[in-house]
C-alpha atoms as one frame of an Amber mdcrd trajectory, in Angstrom:
protein
   0.000   0.000   0.000   1.457   3.368  -1.058   1.179   6.378   1.249  -1.080
   8.946  -0.463   0.864  11.808   1.111   4.559  11.023   0.497   4.236   7.994
  -1.844   6.327   5.770   0.410   5.565   2.056   0.166   6.461   1.461   3.804
   3.057   1.421   5.486   1.707  -0.852   8.184  -1.473  -1.380  10.168  -1.976
   1.326  12.783  -5.446   0.459  14.065  -8.441  -1.619  13.049 -12.040  -1.633
  14.236 -15.197  -3.363  13.023 -15.763  -0.681  10.372 -12.401  -0.169   8.691
  -8.623  -0.332   8.861  -6.133   2.491   9.398  -2.583   2.378   8.066   0.404
   4.521   9.005   3.316   5.499   6.795   6.673   4.830   8.443   8.250   7.726
   6.534   5.881  10.663   7.160   3.661   9.160   9.923   0.487   9.991   7.978
  -2.423   7.804   9.112  -4.882   6.951   6.359  -7.811   4.723   5.505  -7.279
   2.385   2.512  -9.391   3.154  -0.538 -11.621   0.083  -0.215 -13.168   1.708
   2.864 -13.808   5.098   1.252 -17.385   6.276   0.785 -18.749   6.450  -2.735
 -19.335   9.941  -4.121 -23.066   9.403  -3.646 -22.736   8.391   0.012 -20.215
  11.130   0.718 -22.431  13.851  -0.734 -25.449  12.436   1.093 -23.520  12.826
   4.346 -22.457  16.390   3.508 -26.056  17.260   2.654 -26.956  16.711   6.316
 -24.450  19.346   7.510 -26.204  22.393   8.893 -23.693  25.060   7.905 -25.861
  28.109   8.446 -24.074  31.455   7.848 -26.332  33.036  10.487 -25.450  30.477
  13.177 -23.215  32.287  15.720 -21.774  28.977  16.968 -20.670  27.990  13.473
 -19.167  31.430  12.927 -17.260  31.151  16.206 -15.917  27.780  15.118 -14.700
  29.184  11.782 -13.248  32.263  13.473 -10.467  29.987  14.779  -9.110  30.291
  11.249 -10.522  33.550   9.911  -9.240  35.759  12.730  -5.552  34.795  12.558
  -5.714  34.616   8.753  -7.140  38.141   8.491  -4.227  39.417  10.580  -1.861
  38.121   7.882  -3.740  39.443   4.843  -3.650  42.820   3.173  -7.028  44.519
   2.796  -8.749  43.466  -0.423  -6.885  40.179  -0.825  -8.309  37.640  -3.279
  -8.804  34.114  -1.983 -10.309  30.728  -2.709 -12.440  28.729  -0.290 -11.622
  25.184  -1.415 -14.252  22.698  -0.249 -16.747  25.377   0.734 -19.577  22.879
   1.297 -23.327  23.355   0.921 -23.537  26.511   3.039 -20.537  28.789   2.395
 -19.905  30.828   5.518 -16.162  31.318   5.840 -16.156  33.216   2.539 -18.831
  35.564   3.848 -16.861  36.195   7.029 -13.731  37.058   5.043 -15.714  39.237
   2.651 -16.985  41.145   5.685 -13.289  41.847   6.408 -12.896  43.380   2.944
 -11.568  40.413   0.984 -12.789  38.796  -2.229 -13.390  35.040  -2.085 -14.069
  32.562  -4.898 -15.669  29.192  -4.139 -14.919  25.632  -5.164 -16.443  22.355
  -4.030 -16.476  19.014  -5.866 -20.191  18.610  -5.137 -21.702  22.053  -4.667
 -19.624  24.619  -6.596 -17.621  22.713  -9.208 -16.204  25.809 -10.876 -13.086
  24.614 -12.697 -12.250  28.162 -13.776 -10.708  28.835 -10.348  -7.731  26.686
 -11.375  -6.914  29.204 -14.104  -6.570  32.055 -11.594  -4.025  33.031  -8.945
  -4.882  33.724  -5.327  -3.424  35.561  -2.343  -4.830  32.914  -0.008  -6.590
  29.548  -0.149  -8.590  28.079   2.737  -9.343  24.432   3.499 -11.531  24.283
   6.594 -12.306  20.726   7.697 -11.412  19.574   4.170  -7.940  18.041   4.119
  -9.006  15.023   6.202 -11.521  14.127   3.457  -9.056  14.106   0.538  -8.305
  10.739  -1.073  -5.347  12.239  -2.968  -4.041  15.050  -0.745  -0.723  15.302
  -2.575  -2.415  16.002  -5.914  -4.844  18.525  -4.433  -2.192  20.441  -2.473
   0.172  20.518  -5.450  -2.655  21.873  -7.583  -3.548  24.524  -5.012   0.089
  25.540  -4.516   0.392  26.085  -8.275  -2.354  28.755  -8.188  -1.059  30.464
  -5.034   0.773  33.741  -5.565   4.295  34.185  -4.148   3.880  35.249  -0.529
   0.413  33.702  -0.496  -1.029  31.544   2.276  -2.792  28.181   2.339  -4.803
  28.145   5.570  -5.827  24.716   6.844  -8.153  23.714   9.638  -8.151  20.056
  10.683  -7.873  18.168  13.952  -4.260  17.023  14.092  -3.198  13.700  15.523
  -1.035  14.774  18.449   0.920  12.359  20.635  -1.505  12.665  23.529  -4.514
  11.418  21.567  -5.923   7.964  22.299  -6.741   6.932  18.725  -9.151   4.200
  19.775 -11.283   6.725  21.682 -10.722   9.636  19.284 -14.056  10.944  17.977
 -12.503  12.457  14.859 -11.696   9.102  13.270 -15.315   7.915  13.581 -16.645
  10.091  10.761 -16.695   7.702   7.756 -15.768  10.575   5.430 -12.566  11.292
   7.397  -9.858   9.270   5.667  -6.569  11.071   6.400  -5.069  12.140   9.726
  -2.040  14.425   9.983   0.499  15.074  12.701   3.298  17.637  12.851   5.742
  15.416  10.968   3.399  14.604   8.100   2.442  18.266   7.716   6.114  19.314
   7.752   7.012  16.745   5.086   4.065  17.953   2.993   5.156  21.586   3.361
   8.742  20.686   2.429   7.561  18.837  -0.668   5.460  21.818  -1.738   8.246
  24.303  -1.012   6.131  26.121   1.556   6.952  27.441   5.021   4.718  25.962
   7.714   3.506  27.551  10.944   1.158  26.020  13.493  -1.220  28.622  14.913
  -3.048  26.066  17.084  -3.613  22.302  17.281  -6.078  22.586  14.406  -5.058
  25.688  12.412  -1.991  25.509  10.170  -0.620  28.052   7.695   1.513  27.231
   4.656   3.251  30.248   3.122   4.675  30.375  -0.392
């Protein structure tokens, strides 16, 4: 089994439950679910359709502000960004537009606007997205290619820190979550992409070009 993040062939079983298996790469420490356990596009979209991402929900806005607030501090007024994986109820883009920025949208199910890949952006956001990607290396290479020099890729995901009991970890139980990152795997990814990484919190990471 090849690691989808660093392409190493040195992967072994990390954990297994009655639903699926989890492998870990010995090179980058990325933990991932083999493809035979991935949801079909139909089942994945059906799950996303149940998400109640209401732009008027103050709790959802507070959750997203974990990323938008520190990101806004790094951006010049009027920056142009892309919300990659915006979901059925784009909210983060609205919050950044309220700060004076322009935000394009892309989502494989809800806003499949391929024209965004012909543009260049000052920033790209992936909020609760990267853990869903079956081919994270391809997607991050593609996003890096449309990021302007000095631009930022802002990621929100729950990282797999050393103190986490994986067996009891709620984050792995979502059947659409198929990739779990720790500091080493994120650093190796940043190095491969030629980006400088900074960890703002245990779930907010910035890659700078």
